[in-house]
C-alpha positions as CSV (number, residue, x, y, z in Angstrom):
1,M,-9.2,-19.8,8.7
2,E,-6.8,-17.0,8.3
3,S,-7.7,-13.6,9.9
4,I,-6.1,-10.4,9.0
5,S,-6.4,-7.1,11.0
6,V,-7.3,-3.9,9.4
7,F,-4.1,-2.5,10.6
8,D,-2.3,-5.1,8.5
9,M,-4.0,-3.9,5.5
10,L,-3.7,-0.2,6.2
11,K,0.0,0.5,7.4
12,I,1.8,3.7,7.6
13,G,5.2,3.7,5.8
14,V,7.5,5.5,3.3
15,G,7.1,5.6,-0.4
16,P,7.4,4.7,-3.0
17,S,6.5,1.1,-2.9
18,S,5.1,-1.2,-0.1
19,S,6.6,-4.4,-1.6
20,H,9.9,-2.8,-2.9
21,T,10.5,-0.3,-0.2
22,L,8.5,-0.9,3.0
23,G,8.8,-4.7,2.7
24,P,12.6,-4.8,2.3
25,W,13.0,-2.1,5.1
26,R,11.0,-4.4,7.5
27,A,12.7,-7.4,6.3
28,A,16.1,-5.9,7.2
29,G,14.6,-5.1,10.7
30,R,13.5,-8.6,11.2
31,W,16.9,-10.0,10.1
32,I,18.5,-7.9,12.8
33,E,16.1,-9.5,15.3
34,A,17.0,-12.9,14.0
35,L,20.8,-12.1,14.5
36,K,20.1,-11.2,18.0
37,D,17.9,-14.0,18.8
38,K,20.6,-16.4,17.6
39,G,23.4,-14.7,19.4
40,H,25.2,-13.6,16.2
41,F,24.7,-9.8,16.2
42,N,27.8,-8.7,18.2
43,S,30.0,-11.1,16.2
44,V,29.0,-9.7,12.7
45,T,32.0,-8.2,10.8
46,E,30.4,-7.8,7.3
47,V,27.0,-7.9,5.7
48,S,25.6,-8.1,2.2
49,I,22.3,-8.3,0.5
50,D,21.1,-10.2,-2.6
51,L,17.9,-8.8,-4.2
52,Y,16.1,-11.2,-6.7
53,G,13.4,-11.0,-9.3
54,S,11.2,-8.0,-9.3
55,L,13.1,-6.4,-6.3
56,S,16.2,-6.5,-8.7
57,L,14.6,-5.5,-11.9
58,T,12.7,-2.5,-10.5
59,G,14.6,-2.1,-7.3
60,K,16.5,1.1,-8.2
61,G,13.4,2.9,-9.2
62,H,11.6,1.9,-6.0
63,A,14.6,2.8,-3.8
64,T,14.9,-0.8,-2.5
65,D,18.6,-0.3,-1.8
66,V,17.9,2.8,0.2
67,A,15.2,1.0,2.2
68,V,17.5,-1.9,3.0
69,M,20.1,0.4,4.3
70,L,17.7,2.3,6.5
71,G,16.2,-1.0,7.8
72,L,19.7,-2.3,8.6
73,C,20.5,0.8,10.6
74,G,17.4,0.0,12.7
75,F,15.1,2.9,11.8
76,D,11.4,2.6,11.9
77,P,9.5,3.3,8.6
78,V,6.5,4.5,10.6
79,T,8.3,7.2,12.6
80,F,11.7,7.9,10.8
81,P,11.8,11.5,9.6
82,I,11.7,11.4,5.8
83,E,13.6,14.6,5.6
84,N,16.6,12.7,7.1
85,I,16.8,10.0,4.4
86,D,19.1,11.7,2.2
87,K,21.5,12.6,5.0
88,E,21.6,8.9,6.2
89,V,22.2,7.6,2.8
90,A,24.9,10.2,2.2
91,F,26.8,9.1,5.4
92,I,26.7,5.4,4.4
93,T,27.9,6.1,0.8
94,G,30.3,8.7,1.9
95,E,31.9,6.8,4.9
96,N,31.5,3.4,3.2
97,K,30.2,2.0,6.6
98,L,26.8,1.7,8.5
99,K,25.7,1.1,12.0
100,L,23.7,-2.1,12.3
101,N,20.7,-1.3,14.4
102,S,22.4,1.9,15.2
103,E,24.8,-0.1,17.4
104,L,27.4,-2.0,15.6
105,E,29.5,-0.4,13.0
106,V,30.5,-2.5,9.9
107,P,32.0,-1.8,6.5
108,F,29.5,-1.2,3.8
109,I,29.9,-0.2,0.2
110,P,26.3,-0.1,-1.3
111,K,27.4,-0.8,-4.9
112,E,29.4,-3.9,-3.7
113,H,27.3,-5.1,-0.8
114,I,23.9,-4.8,-2.4
115,K,23.6,-7.0,-5.5
116,F,20.8,-6.9,-7.9
117,N,20.2,-10.3,-9.4
118,R,17.8,-10.8,-12.2
119,K,17.1,-14.4,-11.1
120,F,13.6,-15.2,-9.7
121,L,13.5,-17.3,-6.5
122,E,10.8,-20.1,-6.7
123,F,8.7,-19.0,-3.8
124,H,7.8,-15.4,-4.6
125,P,9.0,-12.9,-7.2
126,N,10.2,-10.4,-4.6
127,G,13.0,-12.3,-2.8
128,I,15.7,-10.8,-0.6
129,T,18.6,-12.6,1.1
130,F,20.7,-11.1,3.9
131,R,24.1,-12.5,4.5
132,A,26.6,-11.9,7.4
133,T,30.2,-12.9,8.1
134,L,31.0,-13.4,11.8
135,L,34.2,-13.0,13.7
136,D,35.1,-16.7,13.5
137,G,34.6,-16.6,9.8
138,K,31.3,-18.4,9.8
139,K,28.7,-17.1,7.3
140,V,25.0,-17.0,8.2
141,S,22.0,-15.9,6.0
142,E,18.2,-15.5,6.0
143,T,15.8,-15.2,3.0
144,Y,12.7,-13.2,3.2
145,Y,9.8,-12.4,0.7
146,S,8.1,-9.2,0.2
147,I,4.7,-10.4,-0.8
148,G,2.8,-7.0,-1.2
149,G,1.4,-4.4,1.2
150,G,4.5,-4.4,3.3
151,F,3.8,-8.0,4.4
152,V,7.1,-10.0,4.8
153,V,7.3,-13.8,5.1
154,Q,9.8,-16.6,5.1
155,Q,9.3,-19.6,2.8
156,E,8.6,-21.8,5.7
157,R,6.1,-19.1,6.8
158,K,6.8,-19.7,10.5
159,R,5.8,-16.2,11.3
160,A,2.6,-16.5,9.2
161,R,1.7,-19.6,11.4
162,K,2.3,-17.6,14.6
163,K,0.1,-14.8,13.3
164,L,-2.6,-17.3,12.4
165,E,-2.6,-18.6,16.0
166,K,-2.7,-15.0,17.3
167,F,-5.8,-14.2,15.3
168,A,-7.5,-17.5,16.0
169,Q,-9.8,-15.7,18.6
170,F,-11.6,-13.7,16.0
171,P,-15.3,-14.1,17.0
172,F,-16.4,-13.7,13.4
173,P,-13.9,-15.6,11.2
174,V,-14.0,-14.7,7.5
175,E,-12.4,-16.5,4.8
176,K,-14.7,-15.6,1.8
177,A,-17.1,-12.8,1.1
178,T,-20.0,-15.1,1.8
179,D,-18.8,-15.7,5.4
180,L,-19.1,-12.0,5.9
181,L,-22.7,-11.8,4.6
182,V,-23.6,-14.8,6.8
183,H,-22.2,-13.0,10.0
184,C,-24.0,-9.8,9.1
185,A,-27.3,-11.5,8.6
186,A,-27.1,-13.6,11.7
187,E,-26.1,-10.8,13.9
188,G,-28.1,-8.0,12.2
189,K,-25.0,-5.9,11.8
190,S,-23.2,-3.9,9.1
191,I,-19.9,-5.1,7.8
192,S,-18.1,-2.4,9.7
193,E,-19.7,-3.6,13.0
194,I,-18.7,-7.1,12.4
195,V,-15.1,-6.0,11.7
196,L,-15.0,-3.8,14.7
197,E,-16.1,-6.8,16.9
198,N,-13.1,-8.8,15.3
199,E,-10.6,-6.0,16.0
200,L,-11.9,-5.8,19.6
201,S,-10.7,-9.3,20.2
202,L,-7.1,-7.9,19.5
203,R,-7.1,-4.4,21.1
204,S,-9.3,-1.9,23.1
205,E,-11.7,0.4,21.3
206,A,-9.4,3.3,22.3
207,E,-6.5,1.6,20.5
208,I,-8.5,1.1,17.5
209,N,-9.7,4.5,17.4
210,N,-6.3,6.0,18.0
211,G,-4.8,3.7,15.3
212,L,-7.4,4.6,12.7
213,K,-7.1,8.2,13.5
214,A,-3.3,8.1,12.9
215,I,-3.9,6.4,9.6
216,W,-6.4,9.0,8.5
217,D,-4.1,11.8,9.8
218,I,-1.4,10.5,7.5
219,M,-3.8,10.2,4.5
220,L,-5.0,13.6,5.1
221,D,-1.5,15.0,5.3
222,S,-0.2,13.3,2.2
223,M,-3.2,14.9,0.3
224,Y,-2.4,18.3,1.8
225,V,1.4,18.1,1.2
226,G,0.9,16.9,-2.4
227,C,-1.6,19.7,-3.2
228,H,0.9,22.2,-1.9
229,T,4.1,20.9,-3.3
230,E,5.3,22.0,-6.8
231,G,8.3,21.0,-8.9
232,K,9.4,17.7,-10.4
233,L,9.4,14.2,-9.1
234,P,12.8,12.5,-8.4
235,G,14.1,9.6,-10.5
236,G,15.1,11.0,-13.9
237,L,11.7,10.9,-15.8
238,N,11.3,14.6,-15.1
239,V,7.6,14.1,-14.2
240,Q,6.0,17.5,-13.3
241,R,3.9,17.3,-10.3
242,R,0.3,18.1,-11.3
243,A,-1.6,18.2,-8.1
244,F,-0.3,21.6,-7.1
245,D,-1.6,23.4,-10.3
246,M,-4.8,21.5,-10.3
247,H,-5.5,22.3,-6.7
248,K,-4.5,25.9,-7.1
249,N,-7.1,26.3,-9.9
250,L,-9.8,24.4,-7.9
251,I,-9.3,26.1,-4.5
252,G,-9.2,29.7,-5.8
253,D,-8.7,32.4,-3.1
254,A,-9.9,30.3,-0.1
255,K,-8.0,31.0,3.0
256,Y,-6.7,28.3,5.5
257,T,-3.6,27.5,7.6
258,N,-3.8,23.8,8.1
259,A,-5.2,20.6,6.8
260,E,-8.4,20.8,8.9
261,E,-9.1,24.3,7.7
262,W,-8.4,23.2,4.2
263,V,-11.1,20.5,4.4
264,E,-13.6,23.2,5.4
265,A,-12.5,25.4,2.5
266,I,-12.9,22.8,0.0
267,R,-16.5,22.2,1.3
268,G,-17.2,25.7,0.3
269,T,-16.1,25.4,-3.4
270,E,-18.1,24.7,-6.4
271,V,-19.2,21.1,-6.9
272,K,-20.4,20.7,-10.4
273,F,-19.8,17.4,-12.1
274,R,-16.5,18.4,-13.7
275,Q,-15.3,19.9,-10.4
276,I,-16.0,16.8,-8.5
277,L,-14.1,14.7,-11.1
278,K,-11.1,17.2,-10.8
279,W,-11.1,17.2,-7.0
280,V,-11.1,13.5,-6.6
281,S,-8.2,13.2,-9.2
282,C,-6.4,15.9,-7.5
283,F,-6.6,14.2,-4.2
284,A,-5.4,10.9,-5.8
285,L,-2.6,12.4,-7.7
286,A,-1.4,14.4,-4.6
287,V,-0.9,11.3,-2.5
288,N,0.9,9.4,-5.1
289,E,3.3,12.2,-5.9
290,V,4.1,12.3,-2.4
291,N,4.6,8.5,-2.4
292,A,6.8,8.9,-5.5
293,S,9.1,11.3,-3.7
294,L,9.8,8.9,-0.8
295,G,7.2,10.7,1.3
296,R,5.0,9.1,4.2
297,V,1.8,7.6,3.0
298,V,-0.5,4.6,4.0
299,T,-0.4,1.3,2.2
300,A,-3.9,0.9,0.9
301,P,-3.4,-2.0,0.4
302,T,-0.1,-1.0,-1.2
303,N,1.9,2.2,-1.6
304,G,1.5,2.2,-5.4
305,S,-2.3,2.4,-4.9
306,A,-2.1,4.6,-1.8
307,G,-4.1,7.5,-3.3
308,V,-7.4,5.7,-4.0
309,I,-8.8,5.2,-0.6
310,P,-8.0,8.7,0.9
311,S,-9.3,10.4,-2.3
312,V,-12.6,8.6,-2.0
313,M,-12.9,9.2,1.7
314,M,-12.2,12.8,1.1
315,Y,-14.8,12.9,-1.7
316,Y,-17.5,11.6,0.9
317,M,-16.3,14.4,3.5
318,V,-16.2,17.4,1.2
319,I,-18.9,16.6,-1.4
320,E,-21.4,14.0,-0.2
321,N,-21.6,14.8,3.5
322,H,-20.3,17.9,4.9
323,D,-21.2,16.7,8.5
324,A,-18.9,13.6,8.2
325,N,-16.8,13.0,11.2
326,F,-14.3,10.4,12.6
327,E,-17.1,7.9,13.0
328,D,-17.5,7.9,9.3
329,V,-13.8,7.5,8.8
330,R,-13.7,4.7,11.2
331,K,-16.5,2.8,9.3
332,F,-14.9,3.5,6.0
333,M,-11.5,2.1,7.0
334,L,-12.9,-1.0,8.7
335,V,-14.9,-1.9,5.6
336,A,-12.0,-1.1,3.3
337,G,-9.5,-3.1,5.4
338,E,-11.8,-6.1,5.4
339,I,-12.5,-6.2,1.6
340,G,-8.8,-5.9,1.0
341,S,-8.1,-8.8,3.4
342,L,-10.6,-10.9,1.3
343,F,-8.4,-10.2,-1.9
344,K,-5.3,-11.0,0.0
345,K,-6.7,-14.3,1.2
346,G,-8.3,-15.4,-2.1
347,A,-5.8,-13.9,-4.6
348,T,-2.9,-11.4,-4.1
349,I,-2.2,-7.7,-3.4
350,S,1.3,-8.0,-4.9
351,A,1.8,-6.5,-8.5
352,A,4.8,-8.7,-8.8
353,M,2.3,-11.8,-8.6
354,G,-0.8,-10.3,-10.1
355,G,0.0,-7.1,-12.0
356,C,-1.7,-3.8,-11.2
357,Q,-5.1,-5.4,-10.9
358,A,-3.8,-6.6,-7.5
359,E,-3.0,-3.1,-6.5
360,I,-5.2,-0.4,-8.1
361,G,-7.9,-3.0,-8.7
362,V,-8.0,-4.1,-5.0
363,S,-7.7,-0.5,-3.7
364,S,-10.7,0.6,-6.0
365,A,-12.7,-2.4,-4.7
366,M,-11.9,-1.6,-1.1
367,A,-12.9,2.1,-1.6
368,A,-16.1,1.3,-3.5
369,G,-17.3,-1.1,-0.7
370,A,-16.4,1.4,2.1
371,L,-18.1,4.3,0.3
372,T,-21.2,2.2,-0.2
373,E,-21.6,1.5,3.5
374,L,-21.3,5.2,4.3
375,M,-23.9,6.0,1.7
376,G,-26.4,3.7,3.4
377,G,-25.8,0.4,1.3
378,T,-26.6,-3.1,2.7
379,P,-23.7,-5.6,3.2
380,A,-24.8,-7.2,-0.1
381,Q,-24.6,-3.9,-1.9
382,V,-21.2,-3.2,-0.3
383,Q,-19.9,-6.5,-1.8
384,M,-21.7,-5.7,-5.1
385,A,-19.7,-2.3,-5.3
386,S,-16.5,-4.0,-4.6
387,E,-17.1,-6.7,-7.3
388,I,-18.1,-4.0,-9.8
389,A,-14.8,-2.0,-9.2
390,M,-12.6,-5.0,-9.5
391,E,-14.4,-6.5,-12.5
392,H,-13.4,-3.4,-14.5
393,H,-9.7,-3.7,-13.4
394,L,-9.2,-7.4,-14.3
395,G,-6.1,-7.9,-16.4
396,L,-4.5,-4.6,-15.6
397,T,-0.8,-5.0,-16.0
398,C,2.0,-3.5,-13.9
399,D,4.5,-1.8,-16.3
400,P,6.2,1.2,-14.7
401,I,8.5,3.2,-16.8
402,G,12.0,3.0,-15.6
403,G,10.8,0.9,-12.7
404,L,9.5,4.3,-11.1
405,V,6.1,4.4,-9.4
406,Q,5.3,7.4,-11.5
407,I,4.1,6.5,-15.1
408,P,1.3,5.3,-15.4
409,C,1.0,4.5,-11.6
410,I,0.1,8.0,-10.4
411,E,-2.7,8.6,-12.9
412,R,-4.1,5.0,-12.3
413,N,-5.0,6.1,-8.7
414,A,-7.1,8.8,-10.0
415,M,-8.8,6.5,-12.4
416,G,-9.2,3.8,-9.6
417,A,-10.9,6.4,-7.3
418,I,-13.4,7.5,-10.0
419,K,-14.2,3.8,-10.8
420,A,-14.8,3.2,-7.0
421,I,-17.2,6.1,-6.7
422,N,-19.1,5.0,-10.0
423,A,-19.2,1.3,-8.7
424,C,-20.7,2.6,-5.4
425,E,-23.4,4.4,-7.3
426,M,-24.2,1.5,-9.5
427,A,-24.5,-0.8,-6.5
428,L,-26.7,1.5,-4.5
429,D,-29.1,1.5,-7.5
430,G,-28.9,-2.2,-8.1
431,D,-30.4,-5.3,-6.6
432,P,-27.7,-7.6,-5.4
433,S,-30.0,-10.6,-5.6
434,M,-29.9,-10.1,-9.2
435,A,-26.1,-9.8,-9.6
436,K,-24.6,-12.4,-11.8
437,V,-21.1,-12.1,-10.4
438,P,-20.5,-12.5,-6.6
439,L,-17.4,-11.0,-5.0
440,D,-15.9,-14.4,-4.3
441,K,-16.1,-15.2,-8.0
442,V,-14.3,-12.0,-9.2
443,I,-11.6,-12.6,-6.5
444,A,-11.1,-16.1,-7.9
445,T,-11.1,-14.6,-11.4
446,M,-8.5,-12.1,-10.5
447,W,-6.1,-14.9,-9.1
448,E,-6.6,-17.0,-12.2
449,T,-5.9,-13.9,-14.4
450,A,-2.8,-13.2,-12.4
451,K,-1.4,-16.8,-12.9
452,D,-2.0,-16.6,-16.6
453,M,-0.5,-13.2,-17.0
454,T,3.1,-13.2,-18.4
455,S,5.7,-12.2,-15.9
456,K,6.9,-9.3,-18.1
457,Y,3.7,-7.5,-17.1
458,K,4.2,-8.2,-13.3
459,E,6.3,-5.2,-12.1
460,T,9.5,-6.1,-13.9
461,S,9.6,-3.2,-16.4
462,E,10.1,-5.8,-19.1
463,G,6.8,-5.2,-20.9
464,G,4.0,-2.8,-21.7
465,L,4.8,1.1,-21.4
466,A,8.0,0.3,-19.7
467,V,9.5,-0.8,-23.0
468,Q,7.5,1.2,-25.4
469,V,8.5,4.5,-23.7
470,N,12.2,4.9,-22.9
471,M,13.6,7.0,-20.1
472,S,15.2,9.2,-22.9
473,D,11.8,10.0,-24.3
474,C,10.9,11.7,-21.0
């Protein structure tokens, strides 16, 4: 029974895409490790990269080439200063060389050494092969697959098997949503309490708290930065940032100097129904505008859907419960992570595999369930809320214009957040025993829908809005 940590579902990284940016970045780092493990690293004289399928078709818009170069240089996507990205890329393209792992200098011309292949590899649509030539002329290569949410595997899934062994000690193993309900009933615990017990088998409570606080800090910062940054997004679509003006109209003359004071200022603003809708939308737009400009966000469960969970958590803090604190944040993230893991086990969180239902749909389900627990819902109501949220995202395609995570991706985060809140309210007013569609069934349905969906609607920019609206129209 596969067990997935909350910290696998919620990862700090760099935008705009967890599968097209964070995944390839991490894959490059793993390849460096593999070269070192096999004693090849110091003999490398040349490297090249082949991108396949969705990584090729929308790789330029998702900055996959940039991510690969930064990964090859040995930089960490969690800590690398995003303001240095342009400088590092300019050095590589200007000097036609890069330093592998910041140690070994090799010739490198991005246009020649990074190849965009339209071909799809059989194992997964997001394939990437790293090749190296050694001093003795020998050529070595490794192929990786970015399967969504920043997860990277190889076809034989050796790393996946090792991870499975690592997590075998979970005291409350969960494969399906029904397993989770059984544990909650047997132990008399909430979902967040069950998940916390599992996390405690991996790390100390202090480590859990510090990790979740770091995640929330990045989420809060991405909302704050997005609300205070104006101008146009990069990429050629000339998309105007909207969070700045929306926030300016909502916040009025409130005074603050940092994100924490900002939260308090928002709590004092008008909260009529229209303002609530606008605030939630503003938070979601802000995060994904930061994401679209190669900013630092949290995959939740992906970068393309990074705005849903923080905006719904923020809604709880500034509208529903002004006394909300870190304990509420912790519960929210634990539940959200667990719901997300159910979809990863039973379906997919990769738009290249399942369309946008696998990203916005899953994030909305995660947020709906997490909010329901904070609002006093039972474990069954938590799952009911998640089911409702996903049910109304089934079949959602992934058709980014120009391969950029901007149109319609940014707006979809706002819609997903609103749906999550609505699903929560419906579940709190509902009787789970009367529900006709359990969470496990909607997860299975999402996977069947994903398999039936034509590939042109799966993050290839070969269908939908991506072909109906040309870059020149923007």
